[in-house]
N, CA, C and O atoms as a DFTB+ gen file, in Angstrom:
516 C
 N C O
     1  1       0.854      -1.162       0.000
     2  2       0.000       0.000       0.000
     3  2       0.907       1.233       0.000
     4  3       1.731       1.420       0.895
     5  1       0.734       2.057      -1.015
     6  2       1.638       3.194      -1.138
     7  2       0.945       4.551      -1.056
     8  3       1.620       5.578      -0.981
     9  1      -0.385       4.576      -1.067
    10  2      -1.126       5.835      -0.987
    11  2      -2.299       5.670      -0.026
    12  3      -2.834       4.574       0.140
    13  1      -2.684       6.765       0.595
    14  2      -3.827       6.734       1.506
    15  2      -5.099       6.299       0.786
    16  3      -5.984       5.703       1.399
    17  1      -5.196       6.593      -0.515
    18  2      -6.374       6.181      -1.295
    19  2      -6.510       4.662      -1.351
    20  3      -7.613       4.144      -1.523
    21  1      -5.397       3.951      -1.207
    22  2      -5.428       2.487      -1.234
    23  2      -6.198       1.914      -0.044
    24  3      -6.702       0.793      -0.107
    25  1      -6.286       2.678       1.027
    26  2      -7.011       2.203       2.211
    27  2      -8.477       1.927       1.904
    28  3      -9.010       0.897       2.319
    29  1      -9.123       2.815       1.197
    30  2     -10.537       2.634       0.867
    31  2     -10.743       1.355       0.067
    32  3     -11.694       0.610       0.305
    33  1      -9.847       1.104      -0.878
    34  2      -9.947      -0.131      -1.666
    35  2      -9.705      -1.358      -0.789
    36  3     -10.382      -2.375      -0.938
    37  1      -8.753      -1.262       0.112
    38  2      -8.470      -2.381       1.015
    39  2      -9.666      -2.643       1.930
    40  3     -10.053      -3.793       2.136
    41  1     -10.249      -1.577       2.478
    42  2     -11.417      -1.733       3.350
    43  2     -12.575      -2.366       2.581
    44  3     -13.279      -3.226       3.110
    45  1     -12.767      -1.945       1.349
    46  2     -13.827      -2.492       0.515
    47  2     -13.602      -3.984       0.262
    48  3     -14.535      -4.782       0.348
    49  1     -12.376      -4.348      -0.045
    50  2     -12.048      -5.756      -0.306
    51  2     -12.256      -6.610       0.938
    52  3     -12.742      -7.737       0.844
    53  1     -11.896      -6.087       2.086
    54  2     -12.077      -6.812       3.349
    55  2     -13.557      -7.022       3.611
    56  3     -13.973      -8.108       4.013
    57  1     -14.351      -5.990       3.387
    58  2     -15.797      -6.071       3.596
    59  2     -16.431      -7.060       2.627
    60  3     -17.238      -7.899       3.026
    61  1     -16.064      -6.958       1.357
    62  2     -16.625      -7.858       0.340
    63  2     -16.267      -9.318       0.613
    64  3     -17.070     -10.213       0.346
    65  1     -15.084      -9.560       1.134
    66  2     -14.643     -10.925       1.423
    67  2     -15.263     -11.469       2.710
    68  3     -15.096     -12.641       3.047
    69  1     -15.976     -10.602       3.415
    70  2     -16.587     -10.985       4.703
    71  2     -15.543     -11.546       5.672
    72  3     -15.748     -12.576       6.314
    73  1     -14.444     -10.847       5.752
    74  2     -13.358     -11.260       6.646
    75  2     -13.869     -11.352       8.076
    76  3     -14.754     -10.601       8.487
    77  1     -13.300     -12.277       8.815
    78  2     -13.687     -12.466      10.207
    79  2     -12.616     -11.951      11.164
    80  3     -12.842     -11.891      12.373
    81  1     -11.461     -11.582      10.636
    82  2     -10.366     -11.046      11.435
    83  2      -9.428     -10.304      10.488
    84  3      -9.569     -10.373       9.267
    85  1      -8.468      -9.594      11.079
    86  2      -7.568      -8.795      10.261
    87  2      -6.164      -8.837      10.863
    88  3      -5.990      -8.718      12.076
    89  1      -5.167      -9.008       9.995
    90  2      -3.762      -8.918      10.389
    91  2      -3.192      -7.715       9.655
    92  3      -3.259      -7.641       8.428
    93  1      -2.635      -6.781      10.399
    94  2      -2.061      -5.579       9.795
    95  2      -0.545      -5.691       9.873
    96  3       0.052      -5.614      10.947
    97  1       0.055      -5.875       8.707
    98  2       1.499      -6.049       8.618
    99  2       2.171      -4.677       8.714
   100  3       1.727      -3.709       8.095
   101  1       3.220      -4.613       9.480
   102  2       3.993      -3.386       9.580
   103  2       5.430      -3.723       9.255
   104  3       5.767      -4.905       9.325
   105  1       6.277      -2.836       8.919
   106  2       6.047      -1.404       8.860
   107  2       5.568      -0.966       7.479
   108  3       6.145      -1.340       6.458
   109  1       4.548      -0.199       7.468
   110  2       4.052       0.438       6.254
   111  2       3.699       1.863       6.645
   112  3       2.751       2.071       7.401
   113  1       4.437       2.849       6.148
   114  2       4.220       4.223       6.583
   115  2       2.820       4.750       6.297
   116  3       2.298       5.551       7.072
   117  1       2.206       4.320       5.206
   118  2       0.848       4.791       4.881
   119  2      -0.146       4.250       5.900
   120  3      -0.987       4.989       6.412
   121  1      -0.043       2.963       6.188
   122  2      -0.959       2.364       7.164
   123  2      -0.709       2.952       8.552
   124  3      -1.653       3.274       9.273
   125  1       0.570       3.091       8.923
   126  2       0.893       3.629      10.240
   127  2       0.368       5.055      10.395
   128  3      -0.187       5.400      11.438
   129  1       0.536       5.879       9.372
   130  2       0.070       7.268       9.432
   131  2      -1.452       7.345       9.534
   132  3      -1.996       8.331      10.031
   133  1      -2.133       6.310       9.065
   134  2      -3.597       6.266       9.093
   135  2      -4.110       5.219      10.079
   136  3      -5.198       4.673       9.897
   137  1      -3.330       4.939      11.120
   138  2      -3.684       3.863      12.045
   139  2      -5.003       4.097      12.768
   140  3      -5.701       3.134      13.086
   141  1      -5.359       5.332      13.033
   142  2      -6.648       5.598      13.678
   143  2      -7.781       5.147      12.761
   144  3      -8.755       4.550      13.219
   145  1      -7.655       5.430      11.476
   146  2      -8.659       5.018      10.500
   147  2      -8.703       3.481      10.390
   148  3      -9.785       2.901      10.297
   149  1      -7.543       2.831      10.401
   150  2      -7.477       1.372      10.305
   151  2      -8.131       0.730      11.527
   152  3      -8.937      -0.191      11.396
   153  1      -7.778       1.221      12.710
   154  2      -8.349       0.675      13.949
   155  2      -9.851       0.938      14.001
   156  3     -10.614       0.066      14.417
   157  1     -10.281       2.113      13.589
   158  2     -11.716       2.437      13.568
   159  2     -12.480       1.501      12.639
   160  3     -13.581       1.057      12.965
   161  1     -11.895       1.203      11.480
   162  2     -12.521       0.270      10.545
   163  2     -12.691      -1.101      11.195
   164  3     -13.751      -1.718      11.096
   165  1     -11.638      -1.570      11.858
   166  2     -11.704      -2.884      12.515
   167  2     -12.776      -2.891      13.605
   168  3     -13.542      -3.848      13.716
   169  1     -12.832      -1.834      14.402
   170  2     -13.840      -1.761      15.467
   171  2     -15.249      -1.692      14.891
   172  3     -16.140      -2.409      15.348
   173  1     -15.458      -0.846      13.905
   174  2     -16.773      -0.665      13.291
   175  2     -17.287      -1.976      12.706
   176  3     -18.481      -2.268      12.780
   177  1     -16.382      -2.767      12.124
   178  2     -16.753      -4.020      11.484
   179  2     -16.571      -5.231      12.411
   180  3     -16.690      -6.381      11.989
   181  1     -16.282      -4.940      13.676
   182  2     -16.143      -5.989      14.699
   183  2     -15.149      -7.069      14.275
   184  3     -15.411      -8.265      14.402
   185  1     -14.007      -6.614      13.770
   186  2     -12.956      -7.515      13.318
   187  2     -11.847      -7.612      14.366
   188  3     -11.121      -6.642      14.582
   189  1     -11.708      -8.750      15.008
   190  2     -10.539      -8.915      15.874
   191  2      -9.289      -8.739      15.014
   192  3      -9.195      -9.312      13.929
   193  1      -8.338      -7.953      15.493
   194  2      -7.182      -7.611      14.666
   195  2      -5.899      -7.685      15.463
   196  3      -5.860      -7.372      16.653
   197  1      -4.851      -8.107      14.779
   198  2      -3.520      -8.111      15.377
   199  2      -2.622      -7.222      14.530
   200  3      -2.683      -7.236      13.301
   201  1      -1.796      -6.455      15.209
   202  2      -0.942      -5.454      14.570
   203  2       0.513      -5.743      14.913
   204  3       0.805      -6.495      15.842
   205  1       1.415      -5.143      14.160
   206  2       2.836      -5.364      14.360
   207  2       3.509      -4.409      15.321
   208  3       4.701      -4.550      15.595
   209  1       2.764      -3.429      15.844
   210  2       3.372      -2.509      16.815
   211  2       2.318      -2.002      17.797
   212  3       1.132      -1.914      17.478
   213  1       2.780      -1.679      18.975
   214  2       1.889      -1.306      20.080
   215  2       1.119      -0.014      19.843
   216  3       0.083       0.204      20.470
   217  1       1.602       0.843      18.955
   218  2       0.909       2.107      18.703
   219  2      -0.532       1.884      18.235
   220  3      -1.409       2.696      18.531
   221  1      -0.777       0.809      17.521
   222  2      -2.135       0.496      17.065
   223  2      -3.037       0.148      18.254
   224  3      -4.194       0.565      18.307
   225  1      -2.505      -0.607      19.189
   226  2      -3.285      -1.019      20.358
   227  2      -3.535       0.180      21.265
   228  3      -4.601       0.285      21.871
   229  1      -2.581       1.068      21.363
   230  2      -2.762       2.290      22.143
   231  2      -3.848       3.164      21.533
   232  3      -4.443       3.992      22.223
   233  1      -4.112       2.980      20.227
   234  2      -5.145       3.731      19.521
   235  2      -6.499       3.035      19.593
   236  3      -7.505       3.593      19.154
   237  1      -6.536       1.809      20.146
   238  2      -7.791       1.077      20.270
   239  2      -7.808      -0.264      19.589
   240  3      -8.833      -0.945      19.596
   241  1      -6.684      -0.669      18.990
   242  2      -6.590      -1.992      18.377
   243  2      -6.621      -3.077      19.439
   244  3      -6.444      -2.793      20.623
   245  1      -6.842      -4.309      19.029
   246  2      -6.992      -5.408      19.973
   247  2      -5.661      -5.940      20.494
   248  3      -5.419      -5.916      21.701
   249  1      -4.803      -6.414      19.612
   250  2      -3.553      -7.057      20.026
   251  2      -2.421      -6.619      19.114
   252  3      -2.612      -6.440      17.911
   253  1      -1.243      -6.450      19.694
   254  2      -0.035      -6.194      18.906
   255  2       1.039      -7.158      19.359
   256  3       1.188      -7.444      20.547
   257  1       1.780      -7.650      18.389
   258  2       2.952      -8.469      18.688
   259  2       4.033      -8.092      17.702
   260  3       3.872      -8.264      16.494
   261  1       5.129      -7.580      18.216
   262  2       6.215      -7.164      17.346
   263  2       7.322      -6.511      18.140
   264  3       7.243      -6.409      19.364
   265  1       8.355      -6.068      17.447
   266  2       9.454      -5.409      18.141
   267  2       9.016      -4.069      18.718
   268  3       8.081      -3.435      18.227
   269  1       9.707      -3.657      19.762
   270  2       9.443      -2.367      20.383
   271  2       9.959      -1.274      19.448
   272  3      11.160      -1.179      19.198
   273  1       9.044      -0.450      18.934
   274  2       9.398       0.578      17.955
   275  2      10.416       1.564      18.519
   276  3      11.357       1.945      17.823
   277  1      10.242       1.976      19.755
   278  2      11.188       2.913      20.376
   279  2      12.594       2.341      20.426
   280  3      13.566       3.052      20.177
   281  1      12.704       1.056      20.749
   282  2      14.014       0.403      20.796
   283  2      14.648       0.344      19.408
   284  3      15.860       0.511      19.268
   285  1      13.828       0.107      18.382
   286  2      14.359       0.098      17.012
   287  2      14.950       1.456      16.638
   288  3      16.008       1.527      16.012
   289  1      14.265       2.529      17.021
   290  2      14.774       3.874      16.719
   291  2      16.050       4.169      17.505
   292  3      16.969       4.798      16.980
   293  1      16.112       3.719      18.761
   294  2      17.331       3.922      19.554
   295  2      18.514       3.193      18.904
   296  3      19.614       3.739      18.821
   297  1      18.282       1.964      18.448
   298  2      19.350       1.205      17.787
   299  2      19.769       1.906      16.493
   300  3      20.959       1.975      16.184
   301  1      18.809       2.421      15.743
   302  2      19.128       3.141      14.510
   303  2      19.976       4.368      14.816
   304  3      20.878       4.711      14.052
   305  1      19.687       5.026      15.929
   306  2      20.461       6.213      16.307
   307  2      21.922       5.864      16.569
   308  3      22.811       6.660      16.266
   309  1      22.179       4.695      17.124
   310  2      23.578       4.308      17.346
   311  2      24.297       4.090      16.012
   312  3      25.491       4.366      15.896
   313  1      23.578       3.603      15.022
   314  2      24.168       3.444      13.692
   315  2      24.482       4.809      13.086
   316  3      25.563       5.009      12.531
   317  1      23.564       5.728      13.188
   318  2      23.788       7.083      12.660
   319  2      24.998       7.704      13.343
   320  3      25.846       8.312      12.690
   321  1      25.073       7.549      14.656
   322  2      26.195       8.094      15.417
   323  2      27.524       7.515      14.915
   324  3      28.485       8.254      14.701
   325  1      27.572       6.220      14.734
   326  2      28.810       5.588      14.281
   327  2      29.184       6.036      12.865
   328  3      30.361       6.249      12.571
   329  1      28.195       6.178      12.001
   330  2      28.467       6.629      10.631
   331  2      28.981       8.065      10.633
   332  3      29.922       8.398       9.913
   333  1      28.354       8.913      11.453
   334  2      28.804      10.316      11.536
   335  2      30.208      10.432      12.120
   336  3      30.911      11.411      11.870
   337  1      30.611       9.436      12.892
   338  2      31.959       9.431      13.464
   339  2      32.976       8.745      12.563
   340  3      34.132       8.570      12.945
   341  1      32.537       8.350      11.344
   342  2      33.484       7.835      10.363
   343  2      33.392       6.361      10.023
   344  3      34.085       5.912       9.110
   345  1      32.579       5.599      10.705
   346  2      32.455       4.179      10.355
   347  2      31.759       4.057       9.010
   348  3      30.750       4.719       8.766
   349  1      32.288       3.226       8.148
   350  2      31.655       3.008       6.850
   351  2      30.410       2.141       7.058
   352  3      30.471       1.150       7.786
   353  1      29.291       2.493       6.437
   354  2      28.052       1.713       6.610
   355  2      28.234       0.224       6.327
   356  3      27.644      -0.611       7.013
   357  1      29.047      -0.117       5.319
   358  2      29.230      -1.531       4.997
   359  2      29.996      -2.296       6.079
   360  3      30.025      -3.527       6.074
   361  1      30.617      -1.555       7.013
   362  2      31.327      -2.206       8.116
   363  2      30.410      -2.481       9.319
   364  3      30.822      -3.112      10.292
   365  1      29.187      -2.008       9.236
   366  2      28.238      -2.217      10.338
   367  2      27.458      -3.511      10.113
   368  3      27.009      -3.799       9.004
   369  1      27.312      -4.263      11.164
   370  2      26.558      -5.521      11.082
   371  2      25.063      -5.243      10.933
   372  3      24.546      -4.259      11.463
   373  1      24.387      -6.114      10.214
   374  2      22.936      -6.039      10.093
   375  2      22.345      -6.636      11.364
   376  3      22.718      -7.737      11.768
   377  1      21.441      -5.926      11.983
   378  2      20.809      -6.404      13.216
   379  2      19.343      -6.694      12.985
   380  3      18.683      -6.061      12.162
   381  1      18.856      -7.658      13.724
   382  2      17.432      -7.964      13.732
   383  2      16.935      -7.787      15.156
   384  3      17.698      -7.956      16.107
   385  1      15.660      -7.447      15.310
   386  2      15.136      -7.328      16.668
   387  2      15.254      -8.664      17.386
   388  3      15.076      -9.723      16.783
   389  1      15.550      -8.605      18.657
   390  2      15.650      -9.835      19.444
   391  2      14.596      -9.886      20.545
   392  3      14.358     -10.941      21.133
   393  1      13.976      -8.764      20.818
   394  2      12.935      -8.731      21.839
   395  2      11.636      -8.266      21.191
   396  3      11.590      -7.243      20.508
   397  1      10.598      -9.034      21.423
   398  2       9.284      -8.719      20.893
   399  2       8.341      -8.506      22.059
   400  3       8.510      -9.100      23.124
   401  1       7.340      -7.650      21.854
   402  2       6.401      -7.375      22.932
   403  2       4.982      -7.712      22.507
   404  3       4.594      -7.555      21.349
   405  1       4.227      -8.179      23.483
   406  2       2.816      -8.499      23.296
   407  2       2.008      -7.481      24.075
   408  3       2.182      -7.334      25.284
   409  1       1.120      -6.776      23.380
   410  2       0.285      -5.749      24.013
   411  2      -1.169      -6.091      23.713
   412  3      -1.528      -6.373      22.569
   413  1      -2.004      -6.063      24.753
   414  2      -3.416      -6.430      24.616
   415  2      -4.280      -5.303      25.153
   416  3      -4.000      -4.744      26.213
   417  1      -5.339      -4.972      24.412
   418  2      -6.280      -3.940      24.831
   419  2      -7.559      -4.643      25.309
   420  3      -8.352      -5.114      24.494
   421  1      -7.755      -4.709      26.630
   422  2      -8.926      -5.393      27.195
   423  2     -10.228      -4.657      26.918
   424  3     -11.279      -5.284      26.784
   425  1     -10.167      -3.344      26.833
   426  2     -11.372      -2.571      26.532
   427  2     -11.897      -2.943      25.140
   428  3     -13.100      -3.118      24.950
   429  1     -10.990      -3.060      24.181
   430  2     -11.383      -3.447      22.826
   431  2     -11.890      -4.886      22.817
   432  3     -12.870      -5.193      22.138
   433  1     -11.236      -5.761      23.559
   434  2     -11.689      -7.155      23.638
   435  2     -13.119      -7.212      24.159
   436  3     -13.949      -7.952      23.633
   437  1     -13.399      -6.435      25.184
   438  2     -14.747      -6.419      25.753
   439  2     -15.755      -5.901      24.728
   440  3     -16.845      -6.456      24.590
   441  1     -15.392      -4.842      24.013
   442  2     -16.269      -4.272      22.978
   443  2     -16.593      -5.313      21.907
   444  3     -17.711      -5.355      21.394
   445  1     -15.610      -6.152      21.570
   446  2     -15.800      -7.184      20.550
   447  2     -16.450      -8.450      21.110
   448  3     -16.746      -9.386      20.366
   449  1     -16.670      -8.470      22.431
   450  2     -17.276      -9.648      23.054
   451  2     -16.302     -10.806      23.188
   452  3     -16.712     -11.967      23.197
   453  1     -15.012     -10.496      23.291
   454  2     -13.987     -11.534      23.397
   455  2     -13.454     -11.634      24.816
   456  3     -13.336     -10.631      25.519
   457  1     -13.141     -12.828      25.221
   458  2     -12.492     -13.054      26.506
   459  2     -11.065     -13.490      26.223
   460  3     -10.835     -14.482      25.531
   461  1     -10.126     -12.757      26.753
   462  2      -8.711     -13.089      26.573
   463  2      -8.331     -14.071      27.671
   464  3      -8.529     -13.774      28.850
   465  1      -7.792     -15.230      27.318
   466  2      -7.418     -16.217      28.330
   467  2      -6.402     -15.654      29.326
   468  3      -5.489     -14.926      28.937
   469  1      -6.560     -15.989      30.612
   470  2      -5.616     -15.508      31.628
   471  2      -4.167     -15.883      31.309
   472  3      -3.253     -15.123      31.631
   473  1      -3.944     -17.029      30.688
   474  2      -2.577     -17.436      30.360
   475  2      -1.942     -16.485      29.343
   476  3      -0.737     -16.241      29.394
   477  1      -2.743     -15.950      28.423
   478  2      -2.232     -14.985      27.453
   479  2      -1.995     -13.632      28.116
   480  3      -0.999     -12.963      27.841
   481  1      -2.913     -13.235      28.987
   482  2      -2.731     -11.971      29.719
   483  2      -1.461     -12.006      30.565
   484  3      -0.758     -11.003      30.686
   485  1      -1.173     -13.169      31.150
   486  2       0.029     -13.302      31.993
   487  2       1.305     -13.148      31.173
   488  3       2.331     -12.720      31.702
   489  1       1.256     -13.486      29.906
   490  2       2.429     -13.374      29.042
   491  2       2.594     -11.989      28.426
   492  3       3.657     -11.667      27.896
   493  1       1.558     -11.179      28.493
   494  2       1.593      -9.855      27.857
   495  2       2.597      -8.936      28.538
   496  3       2.752      -8.953      29.759
   497  1       3.268      -8.144      27.734
   498  2       4.193      -7.143      28.269
   499  2       3.427      -5.933      28.768
   500  3       3.865      -5.240      29.686
   501  1       2.274      -5.687      28.152
   502  2       1.433      -4.556      28.551
   503  2      -0.030      -4.923      28.299
   504  3      -0.373      -5.476      27.254
   505  1      -0.881      -4.605      29.273
   506  2      -2.322      -4.806      29.129
   507  2      -2.977      -3.447      29.318
   508  3      -2.800      -2.801      30.351
   509  1      -3.731      -3.019      28.318
   510  2      -4.427      -1.739      28.386
   511  2      -5.853      -2.019      28.822
   512  3      -6.565      -2.804      28.197
   513  1      -6.263      -1.361      29.910
   514  2      -7.616      -1.618      30.450
   515  2      -8.550      -0.483      30.205
   516  3      -9.716      -0.548      30.596
């Protein structure tokens, strides 16, 4: 998805397919910039949804599982610092996230009529009530 106009087509396709749930893949700057609209669509259509970053759940999404976005930016800053100090980019190792977080929004779960198992809540890094 490369334009905000693509969202309307995506929402239409989801509705026409009678989807019962939604997975929102990240990172996509268009989707992220329009996350309130994406979360609102999921809520309006009663679609349980999982997202790749906690910002969606903080906006009212149901569940997020993915790397901590703030930590990714902090790691990127160390790369910028090293490059500005003279390290050649090709000399820097490629890193992948090693810590993932699970965030659950209980208010959204209740709105959707879902009960989150206690075992899943116990594993969550953050529960929004």
